[in-house]
C-alpha positions in Angstrom: -34.6 -17.2 -23.3 -31.0 -16.1 -23.9 -30.5 -12.5 -24.9 -27.5 -11.2 -26.8 -25.6 -8.2 -25.4 -24.0 -6.0 -28.0 -23.6 -9.0 -30.2 -21.0 -10.6 -27.8 -21.9 -13.3 -25.3 -25.2 -13.7 -23.6 -27.1 -12.4 -20.6 -30.1 -14.4 -19.5 -32.1 -15.5 -16.5 -32.3 -19.1 -15.3 -35.7 -20.7 -14.9 -35.2 -21.5 -11.2 -36.0 -18.1 -9.5 -35.2 -19.5 -6.1 -31.5 -19.2 -6.8 -29.6 -16.4 -5.0 -28.0 -15.4 -8.3 -30.5 -16.2 -11.1 -28.9 -14.1 -13.8 -26.2 -15.5 -16.0 -23.4 -13.9 -18.1 -22.0 -16.3 -20.6 -19.1 -15.9 -23.0 -17.4 -18.1 -25.6 -13.6 -18.2 -25.0 -11.1 -18.2 -27.8 -10.7 -22.0 -27.5 -14.4 -22.5 -28.1 -15.3 -23.3 -24.5 -18.0 -21.4 -22.7 -17.6 -19.6 -19.4 -20.4 -18.5 -17.2 -20.6 -16.0 -14.3 -23.6 -15.5 -12.0 -25.3 -12.4 -10.7 -28.2 -11.3 -8.6 -29.5 -8.7 -11.1 -29.5 -8.2 -14.8 -27.3 -5.1 -14.5 -24.7 -7.0 -12.5 -24.7 -9.7 -15.2 -24.1 -7.2 -17.9 -21.2 -5.8 -15.9 -19.7 -9.3 -15.5 -20.0 -9.8 -19.2 -18.1 -6.6 -19.9 -15.4 -7.6 -17.3 -14.9 -11.1 -19.0 -14.6 -9.5 -22.4 -12.0 -7.1 -21.1 -10.1 -10.0 -19.6 -10.1 -11.9 -22.8 -8.8 -8.9 -24.7 -6.0 -8.5 -22.1 -5.2 -12.3 -22.2 -6.0 -12.6 -18.5 -8.8 -15.1 -18.7 -7.7 -18.7 -18.4 -9.2 -21.0 -21.1 -10.9 -23.3 -18.6 -12.1 -22.6 -15.1 -12.5 -26.3 -14.5 -8.8 -26.9 -14.7 -7.8 -23.5 -13.3 -5.2 -23.8 -10.6 -4.8 -21.7 -7.5 -1.5 -20.4 -8.9 -3.1 -19.4 -12.2 -6.0 -17.7 -10.5 -4.1 -15.8 -7.9 -1.6 -14.6 -10.5 -4.4 -13.3 -12.6 -6.1 -11.8 -9.5 -3.0 -9.9 -8.5 -2.8 -8.3 -11.9 -6.5 -7.3 -11.6 -5.8 -5.8 -8.1 -3.0 -3.6 -9.4 -5.5 -1.0 -10.4 -7.5 -1.2 -7.1 -4.8 -1.1 -4.4 -2.3 1.4 -3.2 1.3 0.3 -4.1 2.2 -0.5 -0.5 -0.9 -2.7 -0.1 -0.3 -4.4 -3.5 3.3 -5.1 -2.4 2.0 -6.8 0.8 -0.6 -8.8 -1.1 2.0 -10.0 -3.6 4.4 -11.1 -0.8 1.7 -13.1 0.9 0.6 -14.7 -2.3 4.1 -15.5 -3.6 5.7 -16.6 -0.4 2.8 -18.3 1.4 -0.2 -19.2 -0.8 1.5 -20.4 -4.0 4.2 -22.6 -2.4 1.5 -24.4 -0.3 -1.6 -24.4 -2.5 -0.5 -23.2 -5.9 -0.7 -26.7 -7.5 -4.3 -27.3 -6.3 -7.3 -26.8 -8.6 -9.2 -23.8 -7.5 -12.6 -25.5 -7.8 -11.4 -28.4 -5.6 -9.9 -26.3 -2.8 -11.4 -27.2 0.6 -11.8 -25.1 3.8 -9.7 -27.7 5.7 -6.7 -26.8 3.5 -7.1 -23.2 4.4 -7.3 -24.0 8.1 -4.2 -26.1 7.8 -2.4 -23.3 6.1 -3.3 -20.7 8.8 -2.3 -23.1 11.6 1.0 -23.8 10.0 1.8 -20.1 9.7 1.2 -19.7 13.4 3.3 -22.7 14.2 6.2 -21.3 12.2 6.3 -18.2 14.4 4.1 -15.8 12.4 2.1 -13.4 14.5 -1.7 -13.7 14.8 -2.0 -10.3 13.0 0.1 -11.7 10.1 -2.2 -14.8 9.8 -5.2 -12.5 10.1 -3.9 -10.5 7.1 -3.4 -13.7 5.1 -7.0 -14.7 5.9 -8.3 -11.4 4.6 -6.3 -11.7 1.4 -7.6 -15.3 0.7 -11.1 -14.2 1.5 -11.0 -11.3 -0.8 -9.5 -13.3 -3.6 -12.0 -16.1 -3.4 -14.9 -13.6 -3.1 -13.8 -12.2 -6.5 -13.6 -15.7 -7.8 -17.2 -16.2 -6.9 -18.2 -12.9 -8.5 -16.4 -13.8 -11.7 -18.0 -17.2 -11.9 -14.9 -19.4 -11.1 -16.4 -20.7 -7.9 -20.0 -21.3 -6.7 -19.3 -20.1 -3.2 -16.5 -18.6 -1.1 -15.0 -21.5 0.9 -12.9 -19.0 2.9 -16.0 -18.2 4.9 -16.2 -21.8 6.1 -12.5 -21.9 7.2 -12.3 -21.4 11.0 -9.1 -19.6 12.0 -6.8 -21.1 14.6 -7.1 -19.9 18.2 -5.3 -16.6 18.5 -5.5 -15.5 14.9 -8.8 -13.7 15.1 -8.3 -10.9 17.5 -5.6 -8.2 17.9 -7.0 -6.4 21.0 -5.0 -8.7 23.4 -1.8 -7.1 22.1 -2.6 -3.8 23.9 -0.2 -2.8 26.6 -1.5 -2.8 30.2 -1.7 0.8 31.6 1.3 0.2 33.9 3.5 -0.9 31.0 2.4 2.2 29.0 3.4 4.4 31.9 6.8 2.7 32.2 7.3 3.3 28.4 6.5 7.0 28.7 8.9 7.3 31.6 11.7 5.5 29.6 11.2 7.7 26.5 11.2 11.0 28.4 13.7 13.4 26.9 14.5 11.2 23.9 14.7 12.8 20.5 11.7 10.7 19.4 9.7 11.1 22.6 6.9 12.8 20.7 6.6 9.8 18.4 5.7 7.5 21.2 3.5 10.0 23.0 1.4 10.7 19.9 1.1 6.9 19.1 -0.2 6.2 22.7 -2.5 9.2 23.0 -3.9 9.5 19.4 -3.8 5.9 18.1 -2.1 7.1 14.9 -0.5 4.5 12.6 3.3 4.4 12.2 3.0 5.4 8.6 0.7 8.4 9.5 3.2 9.5 12.2 6.2 9.4 9.9 4.2 11.3 7.2 3.1 14.0 9.6 4.1 17.6 8.6 4.3 20.7 10.7 1.7 22.5 8.5 -0.8 19.9 9.7 -0.1 20.5 13.4 -1.7 23.4 15.3 -0.1 23.7 18.7 -2.1 26.7 19.6 -5.5 25.0 19.3 -4.1 21.6 20.3 -4.9 19.5 17.3 -3.4 17.9 14.2 -4.7 16.8 10.8 -3.9 13.3 9.5 -3.5 13.9 5.8 -1.3 11.0 4.5 0.8 8.0 5.2 4.5 7.3 4.4 5.2 4.4 2.0 8.4 3.1 0.6 8.4 2.2 -3.2 11.3 1.4 -5.5 13.9 2.3 -2.9 12.5 5.8 -2.1 9.7 7.3 0.1 6.6 9.2 -0.7 3.5 10.3 1.1 0.2 8.8 -0.1 -3.3 10.0 0.7 -5.3 8.0 3.3 -7.0 4.8 2.0 -10.5 6.3 2.8 -12.1 9.6 3.5 -12.4 8.6 7.2 -8.6 8.2 7.2 -8.2 12.0 6.7 -9.2 13.2 10.1 -8.5 15.9 12.7 -7.4 14.7 16.1 -7.4 16.8 19.3 -4.1 16.7 21.3 -3.9 16.3 25.1 -1.7 18.7 27.0 1.1 16.1 27.3 1.3 15.7 23.5 1.3 19.5 22.9 4.1 19.9 25.5 6.4 17.2 24.0 5.7 18.5 20.4 6.8 22.0 21.4 10.1 20.6 22.8 10.5 18.4 19.8 10.1 21.4 17.4 12.7 23.3 19.4 15.1 20.4 19.1 14.5 20.1 15.4 15.2 23.8 14.8 18.6 23.3 16.5 19.2 20.3 14.2 18.3 22.4 11.2 20.8 25.2 12.2 23.5 22.5 12.7 22.8 20.9 9.3 23.0 24.2 7.4 22.7 23.8 3.6 22.5 20.0 4.0 19.0 20.3 5.5 16.2 18.9 3.3 13.2 21.0 4.0 10.2 18.5 3.7 8.3 20.0 6.7 8.4 16.7 8.4 7.7 16.4 12.2 9.7 13.3 12.5 12.8 13.1 10.3 16.5 12.3 10.1 19.1 14.9 11.4 19.2 16.2 7.8 15.4 16.6 7.5 14.8 13.6 5.3 12.3 10.8 5.8 13.0 8.4 8.7 13.8 4.8 7.8 11.1 2.6 9.1 13.5 -0.2 10.1 15.7 2.3 12.0 12.6 3.5 13.9 11.7 -0.1 14.8 15.2 -0.8 16.0 15.1 2.3 18.2 11.7 1.3 19.5 12.8 -2.2 20.5 15.9 -0.9 22.2 13.6 1.5 24.1 11.4 -1.4 25.2 14.5 -3.2 26.4 15.7 -0.2 28.4 12.2 0.0 30.0 12.3 -3.7 30.9 9.1 -4.3 28.8 8.2 -7.3 26.6 8.8 -6.9 22.8 5.5 -5.2 21.8 5.0 -4.3 18.2 4.9 -0.5 17.4 1.4 -1.1 16.2 0.4 -2.2 19.6 0.6 1.4 20.8 -2.4 2.1 18.5 -4.3 -0.8 20.2 -3.3 0.5 23.6 -4.8 3.9 22.8 -8.0 2.4 21.5 -8.4 0.0 24.4 -7.6 2.8 27.0 -10.3 4.9 25.3 -12.9 2.2 25.4 -12.1 1.4 29.0 -12.4 5.0 30.0 -16.0 5.1 28.6 -15.6 6.5 25.1 -18.1 5.3 22.6 -17.3 2.9 19.8 -18.2 5.6 17.3 -15.7 8.0 19.0 -12.9 5.5 19.0 -13.7 4.6 15.3 -13.4 8.2 14.3 -10.2 8.7 16.3 -8.5 5.6 14.6 -9.7 6.6 11.1 -11.7 3.4 10.6 -14.1 3.4 7.6 -16.9 2.1 9.7 -17.6 1.5 13.5 -18.2 -2.2 12.7 -14.5 -2.6 11.9 -13.6 -1.2 15.3 -16.1 -3.5 16.9 -14.5 -6.6 15.1 -11.0 -5.7 16.5 -11.9 -4.5 20.0 -14.9 -6.6 20.9 -13.1 -8.2 23.9 -11.0 -5.1 24.8 -13.1 -4.0 27.7 -13.4 -6.4 30.7 -17.0 -6.7 31.8 -18.4 -5.3 28.5 -20.8 -8.3 28.1 -22.1 -7.8 31.6 -22.8 -4.1 30.9 -24.7 -5.0 27.7 -26.8 -7.6 29.5 -27.5 -5.2 32.4 -28.6 -2.4 30.0 -30.9 -4.8 28.1 -32.5 -5.9 31.4 -32.9 -2.3 32.5 -34.6 -1.4 29.2 -37.0 -4.3 29.4 -37.9 -3.7 33.0 -38.4 0.1 32.7 
């Protein structure tokens, strides 16, 4: 029996209790058509009903999900995500949607989209020279968008789960530098004005945005530790420091003696720069900054980094690969997955496991041996 909720729409339970989502939220759209969304519980269905009513009031809900195109849905979805994502993440999502998803799949009906079309899209992106990490990001965006489409009742299932990624698009651990290359990089950067940037990236696994947002008040050279309290983002032509995405992103990291040593030298060099700049110095308390104290330009940092790799005679590794190198070195040395996860600021160890499953040679053999030892003891 259908039950009215606040006089608008209906929330009711389907007769077939074997369904994974037996509860239905149903609403009548302005054009007279009905729209349904499905939920596991009554409370979820009520929440879906509220969401659909809010979308109707804002003019976001298309009149018919049957004829809804990928372009219509993803445009609506981006508007919905504006209140959920940080500005930097939203900008990345919008770029992937507008420049990749819509030109290739925008004309397709959402309900008729097939996993093979997604696989073809991922493969084409790799063939056009995009990195595996970029394709992996695209997969995550598509998966999240289609998961929301299922939640809102546009789709019966998330077809992105059935789309197999092309070889090379699923793992990032292989991008870590071999130890000998990391040592050559440290040798090449010795004495450079940004030596501490590379040393911290290799020894702490901090992200580039976290390093560029690091402030001296968060660095304790006496105890040998630092606090990751933000990340640098560029919005509307300027910079600002945003809070970490999750509570685990705000973390205290111990510093090895090498990092403490280069940070002391870096601070002394910066004090000399400050005296030279005089009144032009912009006191933002930044560890890594321009000669006038202002935020470093990300592109300038990358240009400097690639020139450094060339001087060292090394392949063109991404800056982010320094983070992978730190994590892989830690796992290889015997650190636990939980310890590496905490160091990297991952929200859960399973995320670290997904990325670095194949990082440690012989890991599978170790697991099998431990299982056998447990069973035989």
